[in-house]
Each structure stands twice: as structure tokens, then as C-alpha cells.
Short mmCIF file of the C-alpha atoms (twelve columns), coordinates in Angstrom:
data_MODEL
# 
_entry.id   MODEL 
# 
loop_
_atom_site.group_PDB 
_atom_site.id 
_atom_site.type_symbol 
_atom_site.label_atom_id 
_atom_site.label_alt_id 
_atom_site.label_comp_id 
_atom_site.label_asym_id 
_atom_site.label_seq_id 
_atom_site.Cartn_x 
_atom_site.Cartn_y 
_atom_site.Cartn_z 
_atom_site.pdbx_PDB_model_num 
ATOM 1  C CA . UNK A 1  -29.452 1.223   -21.615 1 
ATOM 2  C CA . UNK A 2  -29.810 -2.003  -19.529 1 
ATOM 3  C CA . UNK A 3  -28.536 -4.073  -22.559 1 
ATOM 4  C CA . UNK A 4  -25.453 -1.794  -22.972 1 
ATOM 5  C CA . UNK A 5  -24.743 -1.859  -19.134 1 
ATOM 6  C CA . UNK A 6  -25.015 -5.655  -19.078 1 
ATOM 7  C CA . UNK A 7  -22.555 -5.818  -21.904 1 
ATOM 8  C CA . UNK A 8  -19.984 -4.102  -19.983 1 
ATOM 9  C CA . UNK A 9  -20.609 -6.379  -16.939 1 
ATOM 10 C CA . UNK A 10 -20.171 -9.325  -19.210 1 
ATOM 11 C CA . UNK A 11 -17.061 -7.985  -20.728 1 
ATOM 12 C CA . UNK A 12 -15.486 -7.578  -17.162 1 
ATOM 13 C CA . UNK A 13 -16.316 -11.301 -16.691 1 
ATOM 14 C CA . UNK A 14 -14.716 -12.271 -19.998 1 
ATOM 15 C CA . UNK A 15 -18.316 -12.847 -21.407 1 
ATOM 16 C CA . UNK A 16 -18.761 -16.080 -19.135 1 
ATOM 17 C CA . UNK A 17 -22.273 -17.095 -19.746 1 
ATOM 18 C CA . UNK A 18 -22.714 -18.333 -16.114 1 
ATOM 19 C CA . UNK A 19 -23.051 -14.807 -15.229 1 
ATOM 20 C CA . UNK A 20 -25.774 -13.898 -17.905 1 
ATOM 21 C CA . UNK A 21 -28.573 -13.522 -15.556 1 
ATOM 22 C CA . UNK A 22 -26.682 -12.081 -12.920 1 
ATOM 23 C CA . UNK A 23 -25.301 -9.421  -15.437 1 
ATOM 24 C CA . UNK A 24 -28.767 -8.486  -16.458 1 
ATOM 25 C CA . UNK A 25 -30.021 -8.348  -12.892 1 
ATOM 26 C CA . UNK A 26 -27.013 -5.939  -11.920 1 
ATOM 27 C CA . UNK A 27 -27.353 -3.751  -15.033 1 
ATOM 28 C CA . UNK A 28 -31.093 -3.404  -14.228 1 
ATOM 29 C CA . UNK A 29 -30.266 -2.253  -10.607 1 
ATOM 30 C CA . UNK A 30 -27.747 0.359   -11.938 1 
ATOM 31 C CA . UNK A 31 -29.974 1.958   -14.559 1 
ATOM 32 C CA . UNK A 32 -32.886 1.912   -12.189 1 
ATOM 33 C CA . UNK A 33 -30.781 3.734   -9.644  1 
ATOM 34 C CA . UNK A 34 -29.401 6.072   -12.204 1 
ATOM 35 C CA . UNK A 35 -33.038 7.051   -13.349 1 
ATOM 36 C CA . UNK A 36 -34.120 7.574   -9.769  1 
ATOM 37 C CA . UNK A 37 -31.213 9.746   -9.077  1 
ATOM 38 C CA . UNK A 38 -32.076 11.968  -12.063 1 
ATOM 39 C CA . UNK A 39 -35.969 11.806  -10.992 1 
ATOM 40 C CA . UNK A 40 -36.993 10.000  -13.957 1 
ATOM 41 C CA . UNK A 41 -38.093 6.508   -12.393 1 
# 
């Protein structure tokens, strides 16, 4: 799930590799929040 979310974030930034770590961190936050919202984290 995180990999897919990071992909879409990277796509929004035209796959600029300078944002790779930021995209991954943001994707992690998004998925963690989603799972917590669903009561699965």
C-alpha cells in the first residue's frame, strides 16, 4: 500500500528523484492514518 501511495505522490512531482524520501515518508503517514482510521493499526 505504501509503495503504491508513494508512486502516486512521485507521479504528481513528475518523478523527480529529489523527493523520493519525502514521497515515501508522506505515503507512510497516509497509510498509517488510513489504517488507524479503520482501526487496524
